[in-house]
C-alpha positions as CSV (number, residue, x, y, z in Angstrom):
1,M,23.1,0.2,1.9
2,I,21.1,0.4,5.2
3,D,17.6,1.9,4.9
4,R,17.4,4.4,7.8
5,S,13.6,4.4,7.6
6,L,13.7,0.9,9.1
7,F,14.8,2.4,12.4
8,S,11.5,4.4,12.7
9,L,9.3,1.3,12.5
10,P,7.3,0.4,15.7
11,G,9.0,-2.3,17.8
12,I,12.2,-2.2,15.7
13,R,14.5,-2.0,18.7
14,A,13.1,-5.1,20.4
15,A,13.2,-6.9,17.0
16,L,16.9,-5.9,16.4
17,A,17.8,-6.9,19.9
18,Q,16.3,-10.4,19.4
19,L,18.0,-10.7,16.0
20,A,21.4,-9.7,17.6
21,A,21.1,-12.4,20.2
22,I,20.0,-15.0,17.6
23,N,22.8,-14.2,15.2
24,A,25.4,-14.2,18.0
25,A,24.2,-17.6,18.8
26,L,24.4,-18.6,15.2
27,G,28.0,-17.4,15.1
28,A,28.9,-19.3,18.3
29,L,27.3,-22.5,16.9
30,A,29.3,-22.0,13.6
31,V,32.5,-21.8,15.7
32,A,31.6,-24.9,17.7
33,Q,30.6,-26.8,14.6
34,A,33.8,-26.0,12.8
35,W,35.9,-27.0,15.9
36,A,34.1,-30.3,16.2
37,L,34.6,-31.1,12.5
38,A,38.3,-30.1,12.6
39,L,38.9,-32.2,15.7
40,A,37.2,-35.3,14.2
41,I,39.2,-35.0,11.0
42,S,42.5,-34.3,12.7
43,R,42.1,-37.3,15.0
44,L,41.4,-39.6,12.0
45,W,44.4,-38.0,10.2
46,A,46.6,-38.8,13.1
47,G,45.7,-42.4,12.9
48,G,43.2,-42.5,15.8
49,A,40.4,-45.0,16.0
50,L,37.0,-44.2,14.6
51,A,35.6,-44.3,18.1
52,S,37.8,-41.3,19.1
53,S,35.9,-39.1,16.5
54,L,32.4,-40.1,17.5
55,V,32.1,-37.4,20.2
56,P,33.3,-34.6,18.0
57,A,31.1,-35.9,15.2
58,T,28.1,-35.9,17.5
59,V,28.8,-32.4,18.6
60,F,29.1,-31.4,14.9
61,L,25.6,-32.9,14.1
62,A,24.1,-31.3,17.3
63,C,25.5,-27.9,16.3
64,Y,24.1,-28.3,12.8
65,V,20.6,-29.2,14.1
66,L,20.7,-26.3,16.5
67,R,21.8,-23.9,13.7
68,Q,18.8,-24.9,11.6
69,A,16.4,-24.7,14.5
70,T,17.8,-21.2,15.4
71,R,17.4,-20.0,11.8
72,T,13.8,-21.4,11.8
73,L,13.1,-19.4,15.0
74,Q,14.6,-16.3,13.4
75,D,12.5,-16.7,10.2
76,S,9.3,-17.3,12.3
77,R,10.0,-14.2,14.4
78,M,10.7,-12.1,11.3
79,E,7.7,-13.4,9.5
80,R,5.5,-12.4,12.4
81,Y,7.1,-9.0,12.8
82,A,7.0,-8.2,9.0
83,G,3.3,-9.3,8.9
84,E,2.4,-7.0,11.8
85,R,4.3,-4.0,10.2
86,A,2.8,-4.7,6.8
87,G,-0.7,-4.8,8.3
88,E,-0.2,-1.5,10.0
89,L,1.1,0.1,6.8
90,R,-1.9,-1.3,4.9
91,R,-4.3,0.2,7.4
92,N,-2.5,3.5,7.4
93,L,-2.4,3.7,3.6
94,L,-6.1,2.7,3.3
95,E,-7.0,5.3,6.0
96,R,-5.2,7.9,4.0
97,I,-6.9,6.8,0.8
98,Y,-10.2,7.0,2.5
99,D,-9.4,10.4,4.2
100,E,-8.1,12.0,1.0
101,G,-10.3,10.3,-1.4
102,P,-10.3,11.4,-5.1
103,A,-7.7,14.2,-4.4
104,L,-5.0,11.6,-3.4
105,V,-5.9,9.2,-6.2
106,Q,-5.8,12.0,-8.7
107,K,-2.4,13.1,-7.5
108,T,-0.8,9.7,-7.3
109,G,-2.8,7.9,-10.0
110,S,-5.3,5.2,-9.5
111,G,-3.0,2.5,-10.9
112,G,-0.1,3.7,-8.7
113,I,-2.3,3.7,-5.6
114,S,-3.7,0.2,-6.4
115,A,-0.2,-1.1,-7.0
116,L,1.0,0.3,-3.6
117,A,-2.0,-1.1,-1.7
118,L,-1.8,-4.5,-3.2
119,E,1.6,-5.5,-4.5
120,G,3.5,-2.8,-2.7
121,I,2.5,-4.0,0.8
122,S,3.5,-7.6,-0.1
123,Q,6.9,-6.3,-1.3
124,V,7.4,-4.4,2.0
125,E,6.6,-7.5,4.0
126,T,9.1,-9.5,1.9
127,Y,11.6,-6.7,2.3
128,L,11.4,-6.7,6.1
129,E,11.6,-10.5,6.3
130,L,14.8,-10.5,4.2
131,I,16.7,-7.4,5.1
132,L,16.4,-7.2,8.9
133,P,18.0,-10.6,9.7
134,K,20.7,-10.0,7.0
135,M,21.4,-6.5,8.3
136,V,22.1,-7.8,11.8
137,G,23.8,-11.0,10.7
138,V,26.3,-9.2,8.5
139,V,27.7,-7.6,11.7
140,A,27.0,-10.2,14.5
141,I,28.1,-13.4,12.9
142,P,31.4,-12.2,11.3
143,V,32.5,-10.6,14.6
144,V,32.0,-13.8,16.6
145,I,33.8,-15.9,13.9
146,L,36.6,-13.2,13.6
147,I,37.3,-13.4,17.3
148,A,37.6,-17.2,17.1
149,I,40.0,-16.9,14.1
150,F,42.2,-14.3,15.9
151,A,42.3,-16.5,19.0
152,T,43.4,-19.4,16.9
153,D,45.7,-17.8,14.3
154,W,46.3,-14.1,14.2
155,T,47.8,-14.2,10.7
156,S,44.6,-15.6,9.2
157,G,42.7,-13.1,11.3
158,I,44.5,-10.2,9.8
159,I,43.8,-11.5,6.2
160,A,40.1,-12.0,7.1
161,L,39.8,-8.6,8.7
162,A,41.5,-6.9,5.7
163,C,39.1,-8.5,3.2
164,Y,36.0,-7.4,5.1
165,P,36.1,-3.6,4.6
166,I,37.1,-4.2,0.9
167,T,34.0,-6.3,0.5
168,V,31.8,-3.8,2.3
169,L,33.2,-0.9,0.2
170,Y,32.4,-2.7,-3.0
171,M,28.9,-3.5,-1.7
172,V,28.3,0.1,-1.0
173,M,29.4,1.1,-4.5
174,L,27.2,-1.5,-6.1
175,G,24.4,-0.8,-3.7
176,K,24.2,2.8,-4.9
177,T,24.1,1.7,-8.5
178,A,21.5,-0.9,-7.8
179,Q,19.4,1.5,-5.9
180,E,19.4,4.0,-8.8
181,R,18.4,1.2,-11.2
182,A,15.7,-0.1,-8.9
183,A,14.3,3.4,-8.3
184,R,14.0,3.9,-12.1
185,R,12.4,0.5,-12.4
186,H,9.9,1.3,-9.6
187,A,9.0,4.6,-11.3
188,E,8.5,2.8,-14.6
189,F,6.3,0.3,-12.8
190,M,4.1,3.0,-11.3
191,R,3.8,4.7,-14.7
192,L,2.9,1.3,-16.3
193,S,0.3,0.7,-13.6
194,N,-1.4,4.1,-14.1
195,H,-1.2,3.7,-17.9
196,F,-2.8,0.2,-17.7
197,I,-5.7,1.5,-15.5
198,D,-6.3,4.5,-17.8
199,S,-6.2,2.2,-20.9
200,L,-8.9,-0.1,-19.3
201,R,-11.1,2.9,-18.5
202,G,-10.8,4.4,-21.9
203,I,-10.8,1.3,-24.1
204,E,-14.4,1.8,-25.4
205,T,-13.6,5.5,-26.2
206,L,-10.4,4.5,-28.0
207,R,-12.3,2.0,-30.1
208,L,-15.1,4.5,-30.7
209,F,-12.7,7.0,-32.2
210,G,-10.5,4.5,-34.0
211,R,-7.5,5.2,-31.9
212,S,-7.0,1.7,-30.4
213,R,-4.1,0.7,-32.8
214,A,-2.2,3.9,-32.1
215,H,-2.7,3.5,-28.4
216,A,-1.4,-0.1,-28.6
217,G,1.9,1.4,-29.8
218,R,2.1,3.6,-26.7
219,I,1.3,0.6,-24.4
220,Y,4.2,-1.2,-26.1
221,S,6.5,1.7,-25.6
222,V,5.7,2.0,-21.8
223,S,6.0,-1.8,-21.4
224,E,9.4,-1.8,-23.2
225,R,10.7,0.9,-20.9
226,F,9.7,-1.2,-17.9
227,R,11.4,-4.3,-19.4
228,E,14.6,-2.4,-20.1
229,A,14.7,-1.0,-16.5
230,T,14.1,-4.5,-15.2
231,M,16.9,-6.1,-17.3
232,K,19.3,-3.4,-16.2
233,T,18.6,-4.0,-12.5
234,I,19.0,-7.8,-13.0
235,A,22.3,-7.2,-14.8
236,V,23.7,-5.1,-11.9
237,A,22.5,-7.8,-9.4
238,T,24.1,-10.6,-11.4
239,L,27.4,-8.7,-11.8
240,S,27.6,-7.8,-8.1
241,S,26.9,-11.3,-7.0
242,A,29.7,-12.6,-9.2
243,V,32.3,-10.1,-8.0
244,L,31.4,-10.6,-4.4
245,D,31.8,-14.4,-4.8
246,L,35.2,-13.6,-6.4
247,I,36.3,-11.4,-3.5
248,A,35.3,-14.1,-1.0
249,T,37.1,-16.7,-3.0
250,F,40.3,-14.7,-3.0
251,G,40.1,-14.2,0.7
252,L,39.6,-17.9,1.3
253,A,42.3,-18.8,-1.2
254,G,44.8,-16.4,0.5
255,I,44.2,-17.9,3.9
256,A,44.3,-21.4,2.6
257,I,47.6,-20.9,0.7
258,L,49.3,-19.3,3.8
259,L,48.0,-22.0,6.0
260,G,49.3,-24.6,3.6
261,F,52.8,-23.2,3.6
262,R,52.9,-22.7,7.3
263,L,51.5,-26.2,7.8
264,S,54.3,-27.6,5.7
265,D,56.9,-25.6,7.7
266,G,55.5,-26.8,10.9
267,E,54.5,-23.3,12.1
268,V,50.9,-24.4,12.6
269,A,49.3,-27.7,13.6
270,L,46.6,-29.4,11.5
271,L,43.8,-28.9,14.0
272,P,43.9,-25.1,14.2
273,A,44.6,-24.9,10.4
274,L,41.5,-26.9,9.6
275,F,39.5,-25.0,12.2
276,V,40.3,-21.7,10.6
277,L,39.8,-23.0,7.1
278,I,36.4,-24.4,7.9
279,M,35.3,-21.1,9.5
280,V,36.3,-18.8,6.7
281,P,33.3,-19.6,4.4
282,D,30.9,-19.0,7.3
283,Y,32.7,-15.6,7.9
284,F,32.0,-14.4,4.4
285,A,28.5,-16.0,4.1
286,P,26.5,-13.2,5.8
287,L,28.0,-10.6,3.5
288,R,27.2,-12.6,0.4
289,A,23.7,-13.4,1.6
290,F,23.1,-9.7,2.4
291,A,24.3,-8.6,-1.1
292,S,22.1,-11.1,-2.9
293,D,19.0,-10.3,-0.8
294,F,19.7,-6.6,-1.0
295,H,19.1,-6.7,-4.7
296,A,16.1,-8.9,-4.3
297,S,14.5,-6.6,-1.7
298,L,15.0,-3.3,-3.5
299,D,11.5,-3.3,-4.8
300,G,10.3,-3.6,-1.2
301,K,12.6,-0.7,-0.1
302,N,11.2,1.5,-2.9
303,A,7.6,0.5,-2.0
304,L,8.2,1.3,1.7
305,A,9.5,4.7,0.8
306,A,6.6,5.4,-1.6
307,I,3.9,4.2,1.0
308,T,5.6,6.2,3.7
309,G,5.7,9.2,1.5
310,V,2.0,8.9,0.6
311,V,1.0,8.4,4.3
312,S,3.1,11.2,5.7
313,G,2.5,13.5,2.8
314,A,-1.3,13.0,3.1
315,R,-1.1,13.6,6.8
316,A,0.8,16.9,6.3
317,H,-1.6,17.9,3.5
318,S,-4.6,17.1,5.7
319,T,-3.2,19.1,8.6
320,N,-2.6,22.1,6.3
321,R,-6.1,21.8,4.9
322,S,-7.8,21.6,8.3
323,S,-6.1,24.9,9.3
324,G,-8.3,27.0,7.1
325,T,-10.4,27.2,4.0
326,A,-7.6,28.8,2.1
327,A,-4.0,30.0,2.7
328,D,-5.3,33.1,4.5
329,A,-8.2,31.5,6.3
330,D,-9.7,33.3,9.3
331,P,-8.1,31.8,12.4
332,S,-11.3,32.3,14.3
333,Q,-13.0,29.6,12.2
334,A,-12.8,26.2,13.9
335,S,-12.8,22.8,12.5
336,V,-15.7,20.3,13.1
337,D,-15.5,18.9,16.6
338,D,-14.6,15.2,16.9
339,D,-17.8,14.5,18.8
340,F,-20.1,16.2,16.3
341,S,-23.2,14.3,15.3
342,W,-25.6,15.1,12.4
343,G,-29.2,15.1,13.5
344,P,-32.7,15.9,12.2
345,R,-32.3,19.6,13.1
346,S,-28.7,20.0,11.8
347,T,-27.9,22.5,9.1
348,L,-25.0,22.8,6.7
349,E,-24.7,26.2,4.8
350,L,-22.3,27.0,2.0
351,S,-21.9,30.7,1.1
352,G,-20.1,31.7,-2.1
353,V,-17.9,28.6,-2.0
354,C,-15.3,28.3,-4.7
355,Y,-12.7,25.6,-5.5
356,S,-9.7,25.8,-7.8
357,Y,-7.2,23.1,-8.9
358,D,-3.5,23.5,-8.2
359,S,-3.2,24.7,-11.8
360,G,-5.4,27.6,-11.1
361,Q,-8.4,26.3,-13.1
362,R,-11.6,26.9,-11.2
363,A,-13.9,23.9,-10.7
364,L,-16.6,25.5,-8.5
365,S,-17.7,29.1,-8.5
366,D,-19.9,30.9,-6.0
367,I,-21.9,27.9,-4.6
368,S,-24.4,28.9,-2.0
369,I,-26.8,26.2,-0.6
370,V,-28.4,25.2,2.7
371,L,-28.8,21.5,3.6
372,R,-30.9,20.3,6.5
373,G,-31.6,17.2,8.6
374,G,-32.8,14.3,6.5
375,M,-33.1,16.2,3.3
376,R,-32.5,14.4,0.0
377,V,-30.5,16.5,-2.4
378,G,-29.9,15.7,-6.1
379,L,-26.9,17.2,-8.0
380,V,-27.7,17.0,-11.7
381,G,-25.8,18.2,-14.7
382,L,-23.8,17.1,-17.7
383,S,-20.4,15.5,-17.3
384,G,-17.9,18.1,-16.2
385,A,-20.5,20.3,-14.6
386,G,-18.8,20.1,-11.2
387,K,-21.0,17.5,-9.5
388,S,-18.2,15.3,-8.4
389,T,-16.1,18.2,-7.2
390,L,-19.0,19.5,-5.0
391,A,-19.6,15.9,-3.7
392,S,-15.9,15.6,-2.8
393,L,-16.0,19.0,-1.0
394,L,-19.1,17.9,1.0
395,A,-17.5,14.6,1.8
396,G,-14.5,16.4,3.3
397,F,-11.9,15.3,0.7
398,I,-11.1,18.8,-0.5
399,A,-11.3,22.2,1.1
400,P,-12.7,25.3,-0.6
401,S,-10.3,27.9,-1.9
402,A,-12.8,30.7,-1.1
403,G,-16.2,31.2,0.6
404,G,-17.7,30.3,3.9
405,I,-19.1,27.2,5.6
406,R,-21.4,27.1,8.6
407,L,-22.3,23.9,10.4
408,D,-25.3,24.2,12.9
409,G,-24.7,28.0,12.7
410,A,-21.1,27.9,13.6
411,A,-18.4,28.9,11.1
412,V,-15.9,26.1,10.2
413,S,-12.9,26.4,8.1
414,N,-13.7,23.3,6.0
415,L,-15.2,19.8,6.3
416,C,-11.8,18.1,6.1
417,S,-11.8,16.8,9.7
418,Q,-12.5,13.5,11.5
419,G,-15.5,14.9,13.2
420,W,-17.3,15.4,9.9
421,R,-15.9,12.4,8.1
422,H,-17.1,10.1,10.8
423,Q,-20.6,11.2,9.9
424,V,-20.2,10.6,6.2
425,A,-20.6,7.4,4.1
426,Y,-19.2,8.1,0.6
427,I,-20.0,5.9,-2.4
428,P,-18.2,6.7,-5.6
429,Q,-18.8,5.6,-9.2
430,A,-16.5,2.6,-8.7
431,P,-16.5,1.5,-5.0
432,Y,-13.1,0.2,-4.0
433,I,-13.1,-3.5,-3.1
434,F,-10.2,-4.4,-0.9
435,H,-8.2,-7.6,-1.2
436,A,-9.8,-9.1,1.8
437,T,-12.8,-11.3,2.7
438,L,-16.3,-10.2,1.8
439,A,-17.0,-9.8,5.5
440,Q,-14.0,-7.5,6.0
441,N,-15.1,-5.4,3.0
442,I,-18.6,-5.0,4.4
443,A,-17.2,-4.1,7.9
444,F,-14.9,-1.4,6.6
445,Y,-16.5,1.3,8.6
446,R,-17.0,-1.0,11.6
447,P,-14.3,-3.6,11.9
448,D,-15.6,-4.6,15.3
449,A,-19.0,-5.7,13.9
450,T,-20.2,-9.2,14.7
451,R,-20.9,-11.9,12.2
452,E,-24.7,-11.5,12.8
453,Q,-24.5,-7.7,12.1
454,I,-22.5,-8.3,8.9
455,E,-25.0,-10.9,7.7
456,D,-27.9,-8.5,8.4
457,A,-26.2,-5.8,6.3
458,A,-25.5,-8.3,3.5
459,R,-29.1,-9.5,3.6
460,A,-30.6,-5.9,3.6
461,M,-28.5,-4.9,0.6
462,G,-29.3,-8.0,-1.4
463,L,-26.0,-9.8,-1.1
464,M,-27.1,-13.2,0.2
465,D,-27.3,-14.7,-3.3
466,L,-23.6,-13.7,-3.8
467,V,-22.7,-15.1,-0.3
468,G,-24.4,-18.4,-1.3
469,D,-22.4,-18.6,-4.6
470,L,-19.0,-18.0,-2.9
471,P,-17.0,-21.1,-1.9
472,Q,-16.4,-19.8,1.7
473,G,-19.4,-17.5,2.0
474,L,-18.6,-14.3,3.8
475,H,-15.0,-15.5,4.4
476,T,-14.2,-15.7,0.7
477,V,-11.4,-13.4,-0.4
478,I,-12.6,-10.9,-3.1
479,G,-11.1,-8.0,-4.9
480,E,-7.7,-8.0,-6.7
481,A,-6.3,-11.6,-6.9
482,G,-9.5,-12.8,-5.3
483,R,-13.0,-13.5,-6.6
484,P,-13.9,-10.5,-8.9
485,L,-17.3,-8.8,-8.4
486,S,-19.6,-7.3,-11.0
487,G,-20.5,-3.6,-10.9
488,G,-23.8,-4.2,-9.2
489,E,-22.2,-6.5,-6.6
490,S,-19.5,-3.9,-5.8
491,H,-22.1,-1.2,-5.2
492,R,-24.1,-3.5,-3.0
493,V,-21.0,-4.1,-0.9
494,A,-20.5,-0.3,-0.6
495,L,-24.1,0.1,0.4
496,A,-23.8,-2.7,3.0
497,R,-20.8,-0.7,4.5
498,A,-23.1,2.3,5.0
499,F,-26.0,0.2,6.3
500,L,-23.7,-1.5,8.9
501,D,-22.8,1.8,10.5
502,P,-26.0,3.7,11.4
503,S,-24.0,6.4,13.1
504,R,-23.0,7.8,9.6
505,R,-26.0,10.1,9.0
506,V,-24.7,11.8,5.9
507,L,-24.7,9.7,2.7
508,I,-22.9,11.1,-0.3
509,L,-23.1,9.3,-3.6
510,D,-21.1,10.4,-6.6
511,E,-22.6,9.0,-9.8
512,P,-22.9,5.5,-8.2
513,T,-24.8,4.1,-11.2
514,A,-23.0,5.8,-14.0
515,H,-21.4,2.6,-15.3
516,L,-24.3,0.3,-14.7
517,D,-26.9,-0.9,-17.3
518,I,-30.4,0.3,-16.7
519,E,-31.7,-3.1,-15.5
520,T,-28.9,-3.4,-12.8
521,E,-29.5,0.2,-11.8
522,M,-33.3,-0.4,-11.2
523,E,-32.5,-3.4,-9.1
524,L,-30.0,-1.4,-7.1
525,K,-32.5,1.5,-6.7
526,E,-34.9,-0.7,-4.8
527,T,-32.1,-1.6,-2.4
528,L,-30.8,2.0,-2.2
529,L,-33.9,3.9,-1.4
530,P,-34.5,2.5,2.1
531,L,-31.0,3.5,3.0
532,F,-32.0,7.2,2.5
533,S,-34.3,7.1,5.5
534,D,-33.4,9.6,8.3
535,R,-30.1,10.6,6.5
536,L,-28.9,13.7,4.7
537,V,-28.4,12.4,1.2
538,V,-26.4,14.1,-1.5
539,F,-26.8,12.2,-4.8
540,A,-24.8,13.4,-7.8
541,T,-26.1,11.9,-11.0
542,H,-27.0,12.5,-14.6
543,R,-29.7,9.9,-14.6
544,L,-32.8,12.0,-14.1
545,H,-35.2,9.3,-13.0
546,W,-33.6,9.7,-9.5
547,V,-35.0,13.3,-9.3
548,D,-38.4,12.2,-8.2
549,Q,-36.9,10.7,-5.0
550,M,-35.2,14.1,-4.1
551,D,-36.5,16.9,-1.9
552,L,-34.1,19.5,-3.5
553,V,-32.6,19.4,-6.9
554,L,-29.4,21.4,-7.7
555,V,-28.7,21.9,-11.4
556,M,-25.1,22.6,-12.2
557,E,-23.3,23.8,-15.2
558,S,-19.6,24.6,-15.7
559,G,-19.0,24.6,-11.9
560,R,-21.9,27.0,-11.2
561,L,-25.3,26.4,-9.6
562,V,-27.8,27.6,-12.2
563,Q,-31.0,26.3,-10.8
564,A,-32.3,25.0,-7.5
565,G,-35.7,23.8,-6.3
566,S,-38.1,20.9,-5.8
567,P,-38.6,18.3,-8.6
568,A,-42.1,19.5,-9.2
569,H,-40.9,23.1,-9.6
570,L,-38.0,22.4,-11.8
571,K,-39.6,20.0,-14.3
572,G,-41.6,22.8,-15.9
573,T,-38.6,25.2,-16.4
574,Q,-36.9,25.8,-19.7
575,G,-33.4,25.1,-18.1
576,Y,-34.4,21.7,-16.8
577,L,-36.0,20.7,-20.0
578,A,-32.9,21.7,-22.0
579,L,-30.7,19.7,-19.5
580,A,-33.0,16.6,-19.9
581,G,-32.8,16.9,-23.7
582,A,-29.0,17.2,-23.6
583,I,-28.6,14.2,-21.3
584,N,-31.0,12.1,-23.3
585,G,-29.2,13.0,-26.5
586,S,-25.8,12.2,-25.1
587,E,-27.0,8.8,-23.8
588,T,-28.7,8.0,-27.2
589,E,-25.4,8.8,-29.0
590,T,-23.4,6.6,-26.6
591,H,-25.9,3.7,-27.0
592,H,-25.8,3.9,-30.8
593,A,-21.9,4.1,-30.8
């Protein structure tokens, strides 16, 4: 029932201490309110004047107002705390996504990662807002009220105390069932998210090969599994709420019946009987509220576990990778120093570098290259040639499984370290646009950037027309659930990020114009070329008009480096001409299709 991972959150002890004090005060106010109401009613029942009940009635109203104010204070405190924790989780998750890059997205699924980064964080925030006050209230408030019941009538106290563990036991049993149902629902949701993203990406291909109707059936099947999992979770939640209400009703009925008999026999006076009877609903209320909110917050609990798993798993994986180029890496090889800075005389040498997937399939074989200073390097080849894998390795997202790397003459185990990544600006085919303002998206690498610096970056990358069209300019929320951007606009935002941080002297672009039409690509090219100045540029592409802007062109095929040289040298070779013919033929077929 209690999520132990909550106790590892930053600031949780202070938050729980505040909640304990607040809920103890709520319990005391509930006791005072019940006593005032019972006193007012008993005086009127005894034939007293209406004026004799004014003071108790005033106390009752004052306690009611104080209880509402205390709950408001509690909600405000929890909203602030949950917002802070959700913000930290979002930053940690996005840092891990940035650090791991394609490797993490490929492992978890782009739809699953998107769901966690967007909806998952919101679910965690709601979870913390709901469950923490209820978790403390289910202990603090009943204890205070139970003490008051025992002090007034020990018989009623025994009945109330006996009902409490029965209710808790039933909640634990139902909680396990609900957790299993919710976990299945969360798994189906992640599967549905990944399936949806994959379907969007491949919709043109499905239509091209006439498979859209068959795929629609699979979409329906995945959606139905998610619907069934959701309905089963709702059924458990509805059943548990009904049974808990029944247990609380039996407890209240038992106390009321005994009080009625004893009141008739003269064993107990009206005032204490009313006082106990009024307090019993408040005694069971925290348990019932916890049970109802427990089911409502299970999505947040699962999202918290998933996000924590991604963050901690990615950290562990990153630590393992940085320990060597492979499982048996030479311990004498160091990682890149945190204060490393790429300069005009810097060199990066790869010797016999290989990379294999977890399945054992080799993606890169015997790559040997030397990159220097402000060199512009083009990676060209057909789809599946290994360009993206090599770009990911150079960006520090993956570590080689074999081979050696030397940086400025010193052997390093791999490039998966902060010292290297702080030098790299990476722009993929589809740059990620965060659910944040345009200014925050541009300032991703430099969150401390001033408004003037962000505006300069936006102006340099041709974004001012977009800024003028947005209702709140740079402060307009974009991305998921915000204002959508076109492909060209998304790439300009990614370029503005790189422009805003001149300390990143290594620019790696992985097919950044693959999904753009030729007109948009040419407009983007004019913006992009000035960004190449004084940087090491690695540009993976199958659009050969970029070759003329490169100093060195690497031709790849099936994970191997088959040709290397200057554009002028390669353009006359048979291999390059064959590649150009294959690429042009492929693009022509795609255009006609």
